[in-house]
LODOBA-750121 format. One record per residue: residue in one letter; x, y, z of N, C-alpha, C, O, CB in turn. Coordinates in nm, 3 decimals. Glycine has a CB too. Example, Ala and Ser with C-alpha at 12.3 -4.5 7.8 and 13.67 -1.06 7.14 Angstrom:
BEGIN
A;1.319;-0.569;0.780;1.230;-0.450;0.780;1.320;-0.330;0.780;1.424;-0.332;0.846;1.131;-0.447;0.905
S;1.285;-0.225;0.708;1.367;-0.106;0.714;1.290;0.003;0.787;1.341;0.114;0.804;1.408;-0.060;0.572
***
This chain:
BEGIN
X;-1.586;13.931;7.208;-1.518;14.015;7.120;-1.376;13.975;7.089;-1.328;13.990;6.976;-1.520;14.144;7.174
X;-1.310;13.923;7.189;-1.174;13.882;7.172;-1.156;13.761;7.076;-1.049;13.737;7.020;-1.115;13.850;7.306
X;-1.264;13.689;7.062;-1.251;13.573;6.967;-1.240;13.608;6.827;-1.184;13.531;6.749;-1.364;13.485;6.978
X;-1.290;13.724;6.787;-1.286;13.768;6.647;-1.164;13.858;6.610;-1.155;13.912;6.500;-1.414;13.842;6.616
X;-1.070;13.870;6.709;-0.961;13.951;6.688;-0.838;13.887;6.627;-0.820;13.765;6.638;-0.928;14.007;6.808
X;-0.754;13.966;6.565;-0.631;13.919;6.506;-0.531;13.898;6.618;-0.556;13.940;6.731;-0.578;14.018;6.401
X;-0.423;13.836;6.591;-0.315;13.809;6.690;-0.274;13.943;6.753;-0.268;13.957;6.875;-0.189;13.737;6.621
X;-0.246;14.039;6.668;-0.197;14.172;6.716;-0.308;14.237;6.815;-0.278;14.289;6.922;-0.168;14.272;6.586
X;-0.431;14.228;6.769;-0.535;14.283;6.852;-0.546;14.210;6.978;-0.559;14.273;7.083;-0.663;14.284;6.784
X;-0.541;14.077;6.975;-0.550;13.997;7.100;-0.443;14.030;7.196;-0.466;14.033;7.317;-0.544;13.851;7.071
X;-0.320;14.056;7.145;-0.209;14.090;7.230;-0.234;14.216;7.308;-0.205;14.230;7.427;-0.086;14.103;7.150
X;-0.291;14.312;7.228;-0.325;14.444;7.287;-0.432;14.431;7.394;-0.423;14.496;7.498;-0.374;14.543;7.177
X;-0.534;14.348;7.372;-0.653;14.336;7.460;-0.624;14.243;7.574;-0.705;14.236;7.667;-0.775;14.285;7.382
X;-0.516;14.171;7.575;-0.491;14.062;7.676;-0.511;14.106;7.821;-0.569;14.035;7.903;-0.348;14.008;7.661
X;-0.458;14.230;7.852;-0.460;14.270;7.992;-0.573;14.371;8.027;-0.577;14.425;8.138;-0.326;14.329;8.027
X;-0.666;14.395;7.928;-0.769;14.492;7.952;-0.888;14.420;8.001;-0.921;14.309;7.960;-0.801;14.572;7.828
X;-0.960;14.496;8.102;-1.071;14.427;8.167;-1.211;14.468;8.114;-1.302;14.385;8.105;-1.064;14.454;8.316
X;-1.227;14.594;8.078;-1.359;14.632;8.037;-1.371;14.656;7.886;-1.272;14.675;7.814;-1.400;14.754;8.112
X;-1.494;14.655;7.843;-1.524;14.670;7.699;-1.479;14.806;7.653;-1.427;14.818;7.542;-1.675;14.650;7.670
X;-1.499;14.911;7.735;-1.458;15.047;7.702;-1.304;15.052;7.680;-1.260;15.112;7.581;-1.501;15.146;7.815
X;-1.224;14.992;7.767;-1.085;14.993;7.758;-1.042;14.920;7.622;-0.955;14.968;7.549;-1.026;14.925;7.886
X;-1.108;14.804;7.594;-1.083;14.724;7.474;-1.113;14.815;7.348;-1.033;14.823;7.255;-1.176;14.590;7.474
X;-1.225;14.878;7.352;-1.269;14.966;7.238;-1.172;15.074;7.214;-1.135;15.100;7.099;-1.406;15.029;7.263
X;-1.126;15.139;7.320;-1.027;15.255;7.307;-0.901;15.203;7.249;-0.843;15.267;7.161;-0.996;15.325;7.448
X;-0.853;15.085;7.297;-0.728;15.032;7.248;-0.737;14.990;7.099;-0.642;15.007;7.023;-0.685;14.914;7.334
X;-0.846;14.939;7.064;-0.865;14.895;6.923;-0.887;15.018;6.828;-0.848;15.017;6.711;-0.988;14.796;6.914
X;-0.950;15.122;6.884;-0.965;15.244;6.812;-0.827;15.308;6.787;-0.794;15.347;6.675;-1.056;15.339;6.887
X;-0.754;15.318;6.888;-0.618;15.380;6.876;-0.537;15.299;6.774;-0.469;15.356;6.689;-0.542;15.384;7.016
X;-0.544;15.163;6.782;-0.466;15.079;6.694;-0.510;15.106;6.549;-0.424;15.121;6.462;-0.482;14.928;6.732
X;-0.636;15.112;6.521;-0.687;15.117;6.385;-0.693;15.255;6.329;-0.698;15.272;6.207;-0.821;15.058;6.379
X;-0.691;15.361;6.418;-0.681;15.504;6.372;-0.544;15.524;6.315;-0.526;15.607;6.225;-0.706;15.606;6.491
X;-0.442;15.446;6.367;-0.304;15.463;6.326;-0.272;15.392;6.193;-0.156;15.381;6.153;-0.214;15.411;6.434
X;-0.382;15.342;6.124;-0.364;15.265;5.998;-0.363;15.361;5.888;-0.423;15.468;5.893;-0.475;15.159;5.974
X;-0.293;15.322;5.789;-0.285;15.396;5.657;-0.156;15.362;5.586;-0.089;15.266;5.625;-0.293;15.553;5.678
X;-0.119;15.435;5.486;-0.004;15.395;5.405;0.126;15.366;5.484;0.200;15.271;5.458;0.022;15.502;5.306
X;0.148;15.458;5.583;0.276;15.439;5.661;0.270;15.316;5.748;0.372;15.248;5.761;0.304;15.563;5.751
X;0.157;15.283;5.809;0.141;15.167;5.885;0.156;15.043;5.792;0.217;14.943;5.830;0.006;15.171;5.956
X;0.099;15.052;5.669;0.113;14.945;5.576;0.263;14.925;5.541;0.313;14.812;5.533;0.028;14.974;5.449
X;0.331;15.039;5.521;0.478;15.030;5.491;0.552;14.960;5.606;0.633;14.870;5.585;0.540;15.175;5.468
X;0.521;15.004;5.729;0.590;14.949;5.843;0.565;14.791;5.857;0.655;14.713;5.887;0.543;15.025;5.970
X;0.444;14.756;5.835;0.406;14.616;5.850;0.475;14.526;5.740;0.526;14.418;5.769;0.250;14.603;5.842
X;0.472;14.574;5.623;0.536;14.500;5.509;0.689;14.507;5.524;0.756;14.406;5.502;0.491;14.562;5.368
X;0.743;14.619;5.559;0.887;14.635;5.578;0.940;14.537;5.687;1.040;14.468;5.670;0.918;14.783;5.617
X;0.865;14.535;5.801;0.905;14.447;5.913;0.889;14.301;5.875;0.971;14.217;5.913;0.821;14.477;6.039
X;0.781;14.269;5.799;0.765;14.131;5.759;0.877;14.086;5.660;0.926;13.974;5.669;0.626;14.111;5.695
X;0.914;14.171;5.570;1.015;14.137;5.477;1.154;14.134;5.537;1.244;14.071;5.482;1.011;14.230;5.365
X;1.172;14.200;5.648;1.305;14.205;5.710;1.318;14.093;5.817;1.427;14.070;5.871;1.330;14.347;5.775
X;1.210;14.025;5.846;1.207;13.916;5.941;1.296;13.795;5.887;1.286;13.759;5.769;1.055;13.872;5.966
X;1.374;13.740;5.969;1.450;13.618;5.935;1.405;13.513;6.032;1.396;13.539;6.152;1.608;13.640;5.942
X;1.376;13.395;5.983;1.318;13.289;6.068;1.425;13.177;6.076;1.454;13.109;5.978;1.177;13.233;6.007
X;1.481;13.164;6.195;1.578;13.057;6.216;1.507;12.926;6.238;1.388;12.925;6.271;1.670;13.089;6.335
X;1.578;12.813;6.219;1.525;12.686;6.242;1.529;12.660;6.393;1.627;12.605;6.445;1.601;12.581;6.163
X;1.421;12.700;6.463;1.420;12.683;6.610;1.271;12.664;6.653;1.183;12.648;6.568;1.488;12.813;6.686
X;1.247;12.665;6.777;1.113;12.645;6.840;1.017;12.760;6.812;0.896;12.744;6.827;1.128;12.629;6.990
X;1.071;12.875;6.771;0.985;12.991;6.741;0.958;13.005;6.592;0.898;13.104;6.552;1.049;13.120;6.794
X;0.998;12.916;6.511;0.980;12.935;6.367;0.834;12.944;6.325;0.800;13.028;6.241;1.045;12.822;6.292
X;0.746;12.860;6.381;0.611;12.860;6.346;0.539;12.996;6.387;0.462;13.054;6.310;0.546;12.738;6.412
X;0.568;13.040;6.510;0.516;13.164;6.565;0.562;13.283;6.483;0.481;13.371;6.456;0.557;13.179;6.710
X;0.689;13.289;6.443;0.739;13.396;6.363;0.674;13.399;6.219;0.638;13.507;6.172;0.891;13.383;6.353
X;0.661;13.289;6.155;0.595;13.282;6.021;0.451;13.331;6.029;0.405;13.409;5.946;0.597;13.134;5.965
X;0.380;13.283;6.135;0.243;13.326;6.151;0.232;13.476;6.169;0.140;13.539;6.118;0.181;13.256;6.267
X;0.328;13.531;6.242;0.325;13.675;6.264;0.357;13.746;6.129;0.293;13.847;6.101;0.429;13.715;6.378
X;0.445;13.704;6.050;0.473;13.757;5.921;0.343;13.756;5.833;0.303;13.856;5.774;0.588;13.675;5.854
X;0.282;13.635;5.831;0.152;13.619;5.756;0.052;13.723;5.809;-0.010;13.793;5.729;0.092;13.469;5.772
X;0.036;13.733;5.937;-0.071;13.819;5.997;-0.039;13.970;5.963;-0.130;14.049;5.934;-0.079;13.795;6.161
X;0.091;14.006;5.969;0.129;14.145;5.937;0.100;14.177;5.789;0.051;14.286;5.761;0.280;14.167;5.969
X;0.128;14.089;5.695;0.099;14.113;5.559;-0.048;14.122;5.536;-0.093;14.215;5.468;0.159;14.009;5.475
X;-0.129;14.028;5.589;-0.270;14.028;5.579;-0.333;14.154;5.641;-0.428;14.212;5.588;-0.325;13.906;5.642
X;-0.277;14.193;5.752;-0.332;14.318;5.812;-0.303;14.440;5.726;-0.385;14.531;5.716;-0.274;14.341;5.952
X;-0.187;14.440;5.664;-0.154;14.553;5.576;-0.247;14.560;5.456;-0.290;14.667;5.414;-0.009;14.543;5.527
X;-0.279;14.441;5.402;-0.368;14.442;5.286;-0.523;14.461;5.321;-0.605;14.497;5.237;-0.347;14.310;5.209
X;-0.553;14.433;5.450;-0.690;14.463;5.494;-0.720;14.601;5.537;-0.837;14.631;5.561;-0.724;14.379;5.599
X;-0.621;14.689;5.551;-0.639;14.822;5.602;-0.728;14.901;5.499;-0.733;14.878;5.378;-0.498;14.891;5.626
X;-0.799;15.001;5.570;-0.889;15.088;5.485;-0.807;15.150;5.370;-0.695;15.198;5.389;-0.956;15.205;5.572
X;-0.867;15.148;5.253;-0.801;15.204;5.139;-0.725;15.095;5.066;-0.704;15.106;4.945;-0.709;15.316;5.180
X;-0.685;14.991;5.136;-0.610;14.874;5.072;-0.481;14.916;5.006;-0.455;15.034;4.982;-0.698;14.805;4.966
X;-0.406;14.819;4.980;-0.281;14.848;4.915;-0.299;14.829;4.766;-0.340;14.722;4.719;-0.168;14.759;4.969
X;-0.269;14.933;4.695;-0.286;14.929;4.548;-0.143;14.890;4.497;-0.045;14.882;4.571;-0.340;15.075;4.484
X;-0.144;14.866;4.361;-0.015;14.837;4.299;0.078;14.952;4.321;0.195;14.928;4.352;-0.030;14.808;4.149
X;0.037;15.071;4.306;0.120;15.191;4.320;0.168;15.207;4.464;0.282;15.247;4.484;0.042;15.317;4.277
X;0.083;15.177;4.568;0.126;15.179;4.702;0.233;15.077;4.726;0.331;15.105;4.795;0.013;15.159;4.794
X;0.217;14.957;4.669;0.316;14.847;4.685;0.448;14.890;4.626;0.553;14.870;4.688;0.267;14.716;4.617
X;0.444;14.951;4.508;0.569;15.002;4.443;0.638;15.098;4.533;0.759;15.088;4.553;0.538;15.071;4.308
X;0.564;15.192;4.590;0.622;15.294;4.677;0.685;15.228;4.806;0.793;15.267;4.851;0.511;15.398;4.717
X;0.613;15.129;4.860;0.667;15.049;4.976;0.794;14.985;4.939;0.893;14.994;5.012;0.568;14.941;5.023
X;0.796;14.919;4.825;0.919;14.852;4.784;1.029;14.944;4.761;1.141;14.912;4.801;0.899;14.774;4.663
X;1.009;15.060;4.700;1.107;15.161;4.681;1.167;15.208;4.819;1.288;15.223;4.835;1.044;15.279;4.602
X;1.074;15.230;4.917;1.126;15.269;5.051;1.214;15.161;5.110;1.313;15.193;5.177;1.010;15.298;5.148
X;1.181;15.030;5.087;1.261;14.926;5.144;1.401;14.913;5.074;1.501;14.884;5.140;1.185;14.793;5.135
X;1.406;14.936;4.943;1.532;14.915;4.873;1.623;15.030;4.868;1.736;15.014;4.821;1.507;14.873;4.741
X;1.583;15.152;4.914;1.669;15.263;4.928;1.774;15.244;5.036;1.740;15.230;5.153;1.589;15.382;4.955
X;1.895;15.243;4.999;2.004;15.207;5.085;2.058;15.329;5.168;1.990;15.429;5.188;2.114;15.146;5.001
X;2.184;15.312;5.213;2.248;15.411;5.295;2.251;15.544;5.223;2.270;15.548;5.101;2.387;15.366;5.333
X;2.234;15.650;5.293;2.250;15.789;5.240;2.114;15.840;5.191;2.105;15.952;5.141;2.356;15.793;5.122
X;2.007;15.758;5.203;1.872;15.807;5.155;1.778;15.831;5.274;1.656;15.830;5.256;1.806;15.701;5.055
X;1.829;15.853;5.393;1.745;15.869;5.508;1.645;15.989;5.485;1.525;15.980;5.513;1.833;15.892;5.635
X;1.702;16.098;5.433;1.618;16.218;5.415;1.510;16.191;5.307;1.394;16.230;5.321;1.708;16.341;5.374
X;1.554;16.121;5.196;1.458;16.090;5.093;1.344;15.997;5.141;1.228;16.014;5.105;1.529;16.028;4.977
X;1.383;15.898;5.225;1.281;15.808;5.278;1.179;15.887;5.372;1.059;15.859;5.373;1.352;15.691;5.356
X;1.232;15.982;5.446;1.144;16.061;5.524;1.052;16.148;5.443;0.936;16.168;5.479;1.221;16.141;5.617
X;1.101;16.200;5.336;1.014;16.282;5.245;0.904;16.194;5.183;0.788;16.233;5.173;1.100;16.350;5.130
X;0.945;16.073;5.143;0.845;15.987;5.078;0.736;15.945;5.181;0.617;15.944;5.151;0.915;15.861;5.016
X;0.781;15.910;5.300;0.681;15.874;5.407;0.587;15.993;5.433;0.465;15.978;5.447;0.753;15.833;5.541
X;0.649;16.109;5.440;0.563;16.227;5.465;0.458;16.251;5.355;0.341;16.279;5.382;0.649;16.352;5.479
X;0.506;16.237;5.228;0.415;16.261;5.119;0.314;16.143;5.107;0.200;16.169;5.067;0.495;16.280;4.988
X;0.347;16.016;5.140;0.254;15.911;5.138;0.145;15.933;5.245;0.027;15.908;5.221;0.326;15.780;5.157
X;0.187;15.980;5.362;0.091;16.005;5.472;-0.010;16.116;5.429;-0.129;16.107;5.461;0.170;16.049;5.606
X;0.039;16.217;5.357;-0.044;16.325;5.325;-0.129;16.300;5.198;-0.213;16.383;5.165;0.039;16.445;5.309
X;-0.108;16.189;5.128;-0.177;16.150;5.002;-0.328;16.128;5.034;-0.366;16.079;5.141;-0.111;16.016;4.940
X;-0.409;16.167;4.936;-0.549;16.141;4.946;-0.591;16.070;4.816;-0.510;16.062;4.724;-0.630;16.273;4.970
X;-0.713;16.019;4.807;-0.760;15.950;4.687;-0.769;16.041;4.567;-0.761;15.994;4.454;-0.893;15.889;4.712
X;-0.786;16.176;4.590;-0.786;16.274;4.483;-0.652;16.322;4.447;-0.631;16.368;4.334;-0.867;16.386;4.517
X;-0.556;16.314;4.542;-0.422;16.357;4.518;-0.327;16.252;4.571;-0.265;16.271;4.676;-0.394;16.493;4.580
X;-0.317;16.142;4.500;-0.234;16.025;4.548;-0.083;16.060;4.529;-0.043;16.146;4.450;-0.273;15.889;4.465
X;-0.004;15.987;4.608;0.146;15.989;4.592;0.184;15.880;4.501;0.157;15.763;4.528;0.222;15.974;4.729
X;0.248;15.916;4.390;0.282;15.823;4.286;0.432;15.792;4.292;0.512;15.872;4.340;0.242;15.879;4.149
X;0.465;15.679;4.242;0.607;15.636;4.234;0.684;15.729;4.139;0.807;15.739;4.150;0.617;15.488;4.186
X;0.617;15.793;4.051;0.692;15.886;3.964;0.753;16.006;4.045;0.850;16.068;4.003;0.597;15.942;3.851
X;0.693;16.033;4.160;0.747;16.142;4.250;0.878;16.082;4.311;0.974;16.157;4.327;0.638;16.187;4.370
X;0.885;15.960;4.343;1.007;15.903;4.397;1.120;15.915;4.289;1.232;15.953;4.322;0.982;15.753;4.441
X;1.088;15.882;4.163;1.183;15.885;4.052;1.226;16.037;4.045;1.346;16.063;4.034;1.116;15.829;3.911
X;1.139;16.129;4.051;1.172;16.273;4.047;1.263;16.309;4.159;1.362;16.380;4.139;1.046;16.358;4.053
X;1.230;16.260;4.279;1.323;16.293;4.393;1.462;16.233;4.370;1.562;16.297;4.399;1.265;16.238;4.530
X;1.467;16.111;4.318;1.599;16.052;4.288;1.674;16.124;4.176;1.797;16.132;4.182;1.582;15.906;4.250
X;1.607;16.176;4.078;1.669;16.253;3.969;1.732;16.383;4.021;1.840;16.423;3.977;1.565;16.285;3.861
X;1.659;16.449;4.118;1.708;16.568;4.177;1.828;16.534;4.264;1.925;16.609;4.263;1.598;16.638;4.256
X;1.826;16.424;4.338;1.937;16.383;4.412;2.058;16.357;4.325;2.170;16.393;4.361;1.902;16.266;4.488
X;2.036;16.296;4.214;2.147;16.257;4.117;2.214;16.394;4.072;2.337;16.405;4.066;2.086;16.168;3.981
X;2.134;16.490;4.041;2.181;16.621;3.998;2.271;16.678;4.113;2.376;16.736;4.087;2.057;16.719;3.964
X;2.230;16.662;4.231;2.312;16.716;4.350;2.445;16.635;4.353;2.552;16.694;4.370;2.230;16.700;4.495
X;2.440;16.501;4.338;2.557;16.422;4.340;2.656;16.459;4.230;2.776;16.470;4.254;2.520;16.280;4.329
X;2.605;16.479;4.110;2.693;16.516;3.993;2.749;16.655;4.022;2.868;16.677;3.997;2.612;16.514;3.851
X;2.671;16.751;4.072;2.722;16.884;4.112;2.836;16.873;4.209;2.940;16.936;4.190;2.612;16.969;4.173
X;2.819;16.792;4.314;2.924;16.772;4.413;3.048;16.713;4.346;3.160;16.754;4.376;2.874;16.680;4.528
X;3.030;16.619;4.258;3.158;16.559;4.188;3.224;16.671;4.112;3.346;16.684;4.118;3.123;16.435;4.082
X;3.152;16.751;4.041;3.218;16.854;3.961;3.289;16.957;4.049;3.399;17.002;4.017;3.117;16.924;3.871
X;3.223;16.994;4.164;3.287;17.087;4.252;3.417;17.028;4.315;3.516;17.098;4.336;3.190;17.128;4.360
X;3.411;16.895;4.343;3.525;16.830;4.402;3.630;16.784;4.303;3.734;16.731;4.341;3.479;16.715;4.480
X;3.602;16.805;4.170;3.699;16.767;4.070;3.702;16.617;4.050;3.803;16.565;4.003;3.836;16.817;4.107
X;3.598;16.546;4.083;3.597;16.404;4.059;3.517;16.361;3.939;3.506;16.241;3.912;3.547;16.337;4.176
X;3.461;16.453;3.867;3.383;16.414;3.748;3.480;16.376;3.637;3.595;16.420;3.636;3.288;16.530;3.701
X;3.432;16.296;3.547;3.510;16.245;3.439;3.524;16.356;3.326;3.468;16.336;3.218;3.445;16.114;3.384
X;3.592;16.465;3.348;3.610;16.567;3.251;3.748;16.582;3.219;3.835;16.542;3.297;3.556;16.692;3.294
X;3.778;16.639;3.104;3.914;16.662;3.063;3.926;16.815;3.044;3.835;16.880;2.991;3.952;16.581;2.930
X;4.043;16.873;3.091;4.076;17.008;3.072;4.208;17.016;3.010;4.302;16.951;3.056;4.070;17.083;3.197
X;4.222;17.095;2.903;4.354;17.103;2.838;4.405;17.253;2.843;4.329;17.347;2.821;4.343;17.049;2.686
X;4.530;17.269;2.870;4.586;17.405;2.874;4.703;17.402;2.775;4.776;17.303;2.772;4.633;17.449;3.022
X;4.722;17.501;2.698;4.836;17.507;2.601;4.910;17.634;2.629;4.852;17.739;2.653;4.788;17.502;2.451
X;5.045;17.621;2.624;5.133;17.737;2.639;5.238;17.729;2.527;5.278;17.620;2.485;5.201;17.742;2.783
X;5.282;17.845;2.481;5.385;17.849;2.381;5.521;17.883;2.448;5.536;17.989;2.508;5.350;17.953;2.272
X;5.615;17.795;2.438;5.743;17.813;2.502;5.855;17.824;2.393;5.826;17.836;2.274;5.772;17.693;2.600
X;5.976;17.819;2.438;6.089;17.823;2.344;6.093;17.711;2.243;6.136;17.729;2.130;6.214;17.822;2.418
X;6.048;17.596;2.286;6.053;17.477;2.193;5.920;17.451;2.126;5.901;17.343;2.071;6.094;17.349;2.269
X;5.832;17.542;2.127;5.702;17.524;2.054;5.589;17.517;2.160;5.606;17.563;2.273;5.704;17.390;1.962
X;5.482;17.463;2.123;5.366;17.454;2.209;5.373;17.340;2.304;5.410;17.229;2.264;5.244;17.444;2.129
X;5.339;17.361;2.427;5.328;17.257;2.527;5.184;17.251;2.568;5.123;17.352;2.601;5.421;17.282;2.648
X;5.130;17.131;2.566;4.985;17.113;2.608;4.981;17.028;2.726;5.047;16.924;2.732;4.896;17.050;2.496
X;4.903;17.070;2.825;4.879;16.993;2.952;4.737;16.941;2.950;4.647;17.021;2.921;4.904;17.082;3.081
X;4.710;16.821;2.977;4.577;16.766;2.982;4.550;16.708;3.113;4.628;16.626;3.161;4.557;16.666;2.877
X;4.444;16.745;3.174;4.404;16.684;3.304;4.276;16.603;3.288;4.174;16.660;3.249;4.383;16.793;3.414
X;4.276;16.480;3.315;4.165;16.388;3.301;4.146;16.312;3.435;4.239;16.253;3.489;4.192;16.289;3.182
X;4.023;16.317;3.486;3.982;16.243;3.609;4.086;16.256;3.718;4.124;16.156;3.779;3.959;16.093;3.578
X;4.133;16.378;3.744;4.223;16.400;3.852;4.370;16.363;3.819;4.460;16.400;3.894;4.176;16.323;3.970
X;4.393;16.291;3.712;4.526;16.256;3.671;4.587;16.369;3.584;4.517;16.465;3.552;4.524;16.121;3.594
X;4.714;16.359;3.545;4.764;16.463;3.459;4.843;16.405;3.351;4.915;16.307;3.371;4.844;16.563;3.532
X;4.833;16.462;3.234;4.911;16.417;3.125;4.981;16.541;3.057;4.932;16.653;3.066;4.822;16.337;3.025
X;5.091;16.515;2.993;5.162;16.632;2.931;5.187;16.586;2.782;5.214;16.470;2.754;5.306;16.670;3.012
X;5.178;16.676;2.699;5.205;16.651;2.557;5.282;16.769;2.498;5.293;16.876;2.558;5.073;16.628;2.479
X;5.335;16.745;2.381;5.400;16.860;2.308;5.358;16.853;2.158;5.316;16.749;2.107;5.564;16.855;2.322
X;5.371;16.961;2.096;5.334;16.967;1.948;5.454;16.989;1.865;5.534;17.080;1.886;5.234;17.081;1.919
X;5.464;16.898;1.765;5.573;16.915;1.664;5.500;16.924;1.537;5.414;16.840;1.511;5.681;16.796;1.661
X;5.527;17.022;1.455;5.452;17.050;1.334;5.304;17.050;1.362;5.260;17.133;1.441;5.485;16.949;1.226
X;5.227;16.967;1.305;5.087;16.958;1.320;5.036;16.841;1.405;4.917;16.827;1.430;5.030;16.951;1.191
X;5.132;16.760;1.446;5.097;16.634;1.518;5.105;16.661;1.670;5.200;16.722;1.718;5.195;16.515;1.476
X;5.006;16.615;1.742;4.999;16.637;1.890;4.993;16.496;1.953;4.906;16.414;1.923;4.868;16.727;1.933
X;5.090;16.473;2.042;5.101;16.341;2.112;5.101;16.372;2.261;5.168;16.464;2.307;5.234;16.258;2.069
X;5.024;16.291;2.336;5.012;16.310;2.481;5.080;16.190;2.543;5.064;16.078;2.494;4.859;16.325;2.530
X;5.156;16.211;2.649;5.211;16.106;2.725;5.166;16.120;2.877;5.184;16.225;2.939;5.367;16.108;2.709
X;5.110;16.019;2.927;5.065;16.021;3.065;5.183;16.025;3.160;5.279;15.949;3.145;4.976;15.901;3.096
X;5.175;16.118;3.262;5.278;16.137;3.348;5.249;16.046;3.479;5.144;16.059;3.541;5.293;16.290;3.378
X;5.338;15.965;3.511;5.311;15.879;3.635;5.355;15.957;3.763;5.427;16.057;3.754;5.393;15.736;3.626
X;5.311;15.913;3.877;5.344;15.984;3.993;5.491;15.968;4.022;5.547;16.057;4.086;5.261;15.939;4.106
X;5.557;15.864;3.980;5.700;15.840;4.016;5.795;15.911;3.915;5.910;15.940;3.946;5.731;15.685;4.019
X;5.739;15.938;3.790;5.823;15.995;3.690;5.849;16.143;3.715;5.760;16.213;3.762;5.763;15.974;3.556
X;5.963;16.190;3.687;5.998;16.329;3.696;5.926;16.403;3.585;5.941;16.366;3.469;6.151;16.348;3.689
X;5.847;16.510;3.615;5.775;16.581;3.513;5.869;16.636;3.408;5.831;16.645;3.291;5.694;16.692;3.575
X;5.987;16.671;3.444;6.083;16.730;3.346;6.128;16.625;3.240;6.176;16.666;3.134;6.208;16.786;3.423
X;6.114;16.492;3.263;6.159;16.393;3.174;6.052;16.360;3.068;6.084;16.283;2.978;6.199;16.271;3.250
X;5.933;16.410;3.072;5.832;16.380;2.975;5.857;16.462;2.854;5.873;16.584;2.866;5.694;16.404;3.030
X;5.861;16.404;2.738;5.894;16.475;2.619;5.788;16.445;2.512;5.739;16.333;2.506;6.036;16.438;2.572
X;5.753;16.539;2.431;5.660;16.520;2.317;5.737;16.491;2.196;5.858;16.515;2.193;5.571;16.643;2.292
X;5.674;16.440;2.099;5.744;16.415;1.967;5.689;16.505;1.862;5.733;16.500;1.747;5.729;16.266;1.921
***
């Protein structure tokens, strides 16, 4: 039985004595297969770096075996599954919760109710709305707010853009804004 095993299976069976122990170990290994196991195998293979040393052949063989094992799993890797796996791999810092949701949904997927990459796009669009909402609440969104007051010398208009501030004044029907620097005294800004 051990002659027909993959490298991973052989490693698991190496110290087992009876056929029953071998069967249980193989059953446990293969019952754990599915989209998430495929994700982990491909992710680990793509993250592997092979230095030029005495282990280079062994490491590349392991990468090859992991990829082959992922593609041989029941259900097989479809184009859509591979897209989902790639999306999981490329999501960077700050996406831990999103990755967990994707993995949960991939695990729960069935042939009649598959998990599609469009759901990942939908999750990212929802996340983008949250980011934009946070920016607006924190005042970091690229918006302009203008306030106008009428004083002794006519109308004074204050414009706030991207957290900076500008001041302008109106003479007759012409409105000119001058950006106020942090070092400039606000009282020295004049409109024309």
